[in-house]
N, C-alpha and C positions, 0 to 999 in steps of 0.2 A: 504494500500500500504506500502510495506517495505521501511523504511528509511535507514536501514543499515543491509543488509542480512548476518550478521556475525553469525557464529554458535559457540556454546560452544565448546572449544577445547576438543578433544577426548583424554582420557588417553592412554598411550602407551600399557598398559596391557589390552588385549581384555576382560579379565574377569571383569574388572572394567569399561568397556565402557558404556557410557550413551546411552540409546536408544532414548531419547527425544532430538530433536534439536530445539533451540530457535533462534529467530531473533528479532531485534528491529523494532517497527512500531509506528504509531500514532493512538490513540483511544480517541475520545471525547476531542480532543485538548491537550492530554497528551502523553508523551512518554510511550510506552508499550512494554512488552515482549509478543511475539506471537509464537505459535507453527509453526515451519517452514515446517513441513510435517506431514501427518496423523500418528498417533501412536496407535497401537493396545494394549489395556489393557484388558486382559482376553477375554471375549466374545464380547466386544464392541470396537469400533474404535473412538478415538477422532480425528475428522477431522479439527476442529478449536478450538483454545483457545487463548484468549486475556486477559492479565492482565495489567491494566494501573498502572503506578508508581506514587505514591503520593509524594508531596513535591518538584516537579521539575517544572521549567518554562522554556519556550523557550526564547532565543536560548540555546541549550544544547550541550556541548562538547561530541561528540560521539566517540572520540578516545578511543580505548580499547574495543569497541563493547559490546556484551552481557556480557562478563565477568565483566565489570565495574558496571553493573546495576543489575545483577541477585540476589544480596543479599539484595536489597531494598524491603521493604514491599509494596505490591500492592493491587489492588482491581480487582476481577474477573469481567470483563465486558461481556464476551461472551464465551460460550463453546458449540460446536456442537458435538453431539455424535450419531453414527450410529451403528446399529447391524443387523445381519441376525437372524431372529427369530428361524430358525432351529438350528443354532449354540447355541443361548442362551438357547433354550429348552434342548439341549444335556447337557449343563453345569449344568442346574438346576435340571435335572431329579433325581440325587442322593438325593437331598434335599427333593424332593416330596416323594420319596420312603421311606426315613427315617421318615418323618413327619407323614405319613399315615400307616406306618408299612406294606408296600406292595412292596416286592422286585422285582416284575415283572411289576410294574406300568409304563405306558408310558405317557409322558407329551407332550402336544401340545400348541402352542401359535399362536393366530391369531390376526391380527391388526383390530382395529376399529377406528372410527373417534376421539375418546377421550381416547383411551387406548388399552386394550387387552381383548380378550376372552381367558380364560385359561381353559384347559381341561385335565383331567387325566382319564385313564381307564386301566383295565386289562381284563382277561377273565370273571371276575365275578362281576365287579362293575365299575361305571363310575360317574364322577362329572364334571360339567362345571359351570363357573361363569364369570361375567364381572369385570374388574378392570379399573375404571375410574380415570385417573391421575388428581390430583389437586395440583398445587404448593402452597407452604406456606413459603415465605421468602427463607431461604437457605435450606429448607427441601423439599424433594420430598415425596409426599404421594398419596395414592390412596384409593378409596372407593370400597369395595366389594359389589356387587349387583347381583341380578338375578341368585342366585345359584339354580341348579337343579341337581339331581343325583339319583342313585339307588345302593343299595348293601353295603353302608358303615356302616349302622346300627346306624348312628347318624343324628342329624338335619343337613340338607344340608348346611345351611348358616353357622353354627358353624364350620363344617368341612372345608368349603371354607376359612373362616377366619384363621383357624389353618394352612392350606396349604399356604395361602398368606403370613402369617408371616414367615413361614419357607423359602419360595422362596426369600423373600426380606431380610432375616437375620434381621428381625425387632424385637426390644425389646420394641417398643413403639406402642401404639394404643389406640384409643377411639372408642369402639364399632366396627363399620364396617370400620373405617378409619385406614389404616395401614401406618405407617411412616417409610420411609427408612432412617435410622439413619445417618445424615450428609453425604448423598450419594454424593452430589456435591463436598463437601470439600474433601472427601476421593478420589474421582476420580481426582480432581485437584492436590491433593498431589501426586498421582501416577505419574502424568505427570511432574509437576514442580520440586518437590524434586528430582526426578530421574535426572533432568538436573542441579541440584545444585542451584535452585532458591528457594526463600521462599514461603511458602503457603500464597496466597492472602486472603483478606477478601471476603467472599462468600455470604453475606447477600444482600437482595434486588433484587435477580434474578427473572425472570419470565419465566416460562416454555412454550415453543411452541412445540406442538406435530405434527409431519408430517410423513405420510406413503408414500412410493414410491413403 
């Protein structure tokens, strides 16, 4: 529940206008900065973001609203991200084509209970595999499994790993485990720094995957 639904003042110059709107709220007994309305960042929408502010105790003088607290270092408590898989696939298709050197390749993403089924195909070849998401502290990572395909001329599992790394812009990996480099921190930065707030600590989060 919002304690003080003040928004970050908008600059007069529309070119400098911040897209992210913040408000003050309470989280785990602490004062927090919270996203006031959903914000689209590329192919995803951040519908909730809560960053509790460290080093404060109640009662707190709320005069000045968000502007008074947005430069304090916080801890990311919650971030809810939604996406439409068709939109995400459209954005990622150029990466798939470049990774597999296939300019007419089509990419599809289908939801599963624990992640995604990823498929690519053109008129001559096809590949599909499962990507099971597994959180690890502040990192997002997934395991590539169940690769099957025809026409790529390479081992299907190796091709799936190469494609998965390209789709996730990943520079890290351990065998079939693909790590999305600081994905949560980068997304939080897009939201909070855009609103003039400091990047919060992002360690210790737990991923909850839900399809609707």
